[in-house]
Phi, psi and omega in degrees: 000142171239129175234146182224144177241127176250123181256133180219134014263357181286090194297338184262009182284173190262178186239170171281302180242327173207138182251130166265101185290145186240057180211190184193180177182134180212170184285178181209175189245332189286150177282161181286139175236320184071161174203166174265156180267060185290328180265099181237136179230149180239128174280114187256293183249128179293146175289329178202149176226130178289135189285353180242142183277156174251159177283316181199107181284107181269328182205150178222136181218118178281128179272169185294337179272006178090347175286167189231127173273132183232132174257121178255104187296307182286327177285351178051053182218144172241120187228156170247120185252147172249102185294327180293319181271343182072030182242164180214144175240129178277137179252135177064201181202168180287138179154189183242007182260189177300140181071016181232167181203163178216106185070065174295141185233245188289151181235138182226145175300144179219181189295143176064036181064019174273179186223140170267126178252124174275122182251097185294319184296326179262006177053052181202168169232148191223133172288137177237122182288164178298337178271003180090001178282149183258137177265198181280129182280155174238139181288146175280332181248135178226142180250133176230095183066241182268008185241136172255132179242141177255122176249089182258105181303133176229009177177159177217167175219173184289350178275000180086024180260150173246135181250137177209166179262122186298123179221125180215149177212151181275136175276073186207122183306327182278346186260330186299124177087354180281147176050054182299120182288159177256005176210165179217160181267142166269124188248137173251122187231132176258111183298332182282316183266340184080003181289133180235127178233148172268125184268316183197177173235150179230149181275150181259155178289164178284137181235153171252130184249135176233140181237142174214102185064234179272358180268135178236129180242140176236143174227128176288131178297132181305136177057030176287132181300137178208140179286165174219166185203162178205167187233135173273165183294336178271005172093017174269140183250124175264131178237123175263122180268127183279331177261118190071059192310121176196169177242133176236151181244136176247110182289164181298330180272006176098350179292145182239134176242123184252122180280167179289153180288140176262129190242046176292153178294138179292159182257127181289141179275128180249175177298323177298323177296319179299314181295320179295320180296316180294324177294318179295327177296318181285328184227080180303128186293335183251006179111163183206163176223129175260128177241127178242123177248127179246131178234132180162155179065025178083007181217175179224150174217159181222137174233151179215151178181167179275135180284154176287148176289146176079008180290158179284129180283131179243131181139194180302138179260158183279128175265160179302324181287351180280343185274125174282176181276328184229161180274153169290173184299326184214156180278171175300149180053042182264359185252134174226153180242146179269165177299333181277352177096027171262153178251125175258122182242118178289131183263151169286131179234178176293157183303139176070007175281154178299150176301143186225130180238128170273137181251127183244141179274186185289351175260002180085015177272136174284121186253339176190172176233133182246128177259132180257162174297161179301149173061037178233164175208151177286131179238354178174170180229157173220196181291100178074010183227162174233137178261133187233140173257124179251127180263127181267186185291346179260011181067018171275152185243134184244131181273125180233148177241130180239144171286132181245000000 
């Protein structure tokens, strides 16, 4: 048997028996300039808060009428909420058939004001119309001979393209985990035409591999630098480089704009940081997917599903020597893009400090820094607003909207 765990959205997290890491890092050309964070803003009072809590906000998508589609992964619900009225309508139902889902996760804008919903439990993604109707689903996992490929949408554009980070592994006990690459491709794929293009490459975090018979286990080294990326609706890709921290943009026609390097002092890792990292590994804040591939007896099978929160982690354990002295500039899955084409990059800060996001313009210049309330994270953007998920003392999540 070969089993693999894919964790999403924390791309650098670890596996039970084998991890397909979901992150990156690559070089750049511009010289360092550094800047001061003179333009700082604090999100203080929300413009609106939905009156009912969610179990786990996996995705948020503002519709053209101002209402908001929300995917609750653990609550296994897809809803459209009206923040002004404080009401919600459930779309579809739990299950594995048409018009159904199991662990809905990330949401992306799609053609005609529709939305692509990533359904982790059913290992597929599905277009959802503005009227709540469901389109034809596409599988997240595809097999080509001896190779299994994961097509996990991480962006879309108005041209009808889906963007994902190329991830493939051999269904072969001797191959899994061998020759671990240090970079991966960002792929632009058109489901209608079948055209596939490579947009950029991103570097992967450092991993430790352990083998026992036919089982291969991988563990991402804590706080290992890894790039992140996002896509605007017009098809531009923002890439945040963790080594030589900067943001670069890849235009739809292939042109690249590289921003200046940001030279902030690194943040020292404390015991509180270690404990927080281990907690995030056990309970990913934005959702996760476990994929198990079994090979034997002349056949193969695959199962997928969302792991329970608070479960015991199985796999390589963290040694004292695995911890670096300082944090990289930003955590995994720390980059989000606004409808106007700015990149928000969540920064690593000292333990217990409020969340902090650097905002970069279309040339890769840092233009300001935004501080969020404690225990919050950015989950989406709308016209002039940012949607934030706030976790309370009971681990319930509350959707808030702030003017930005």
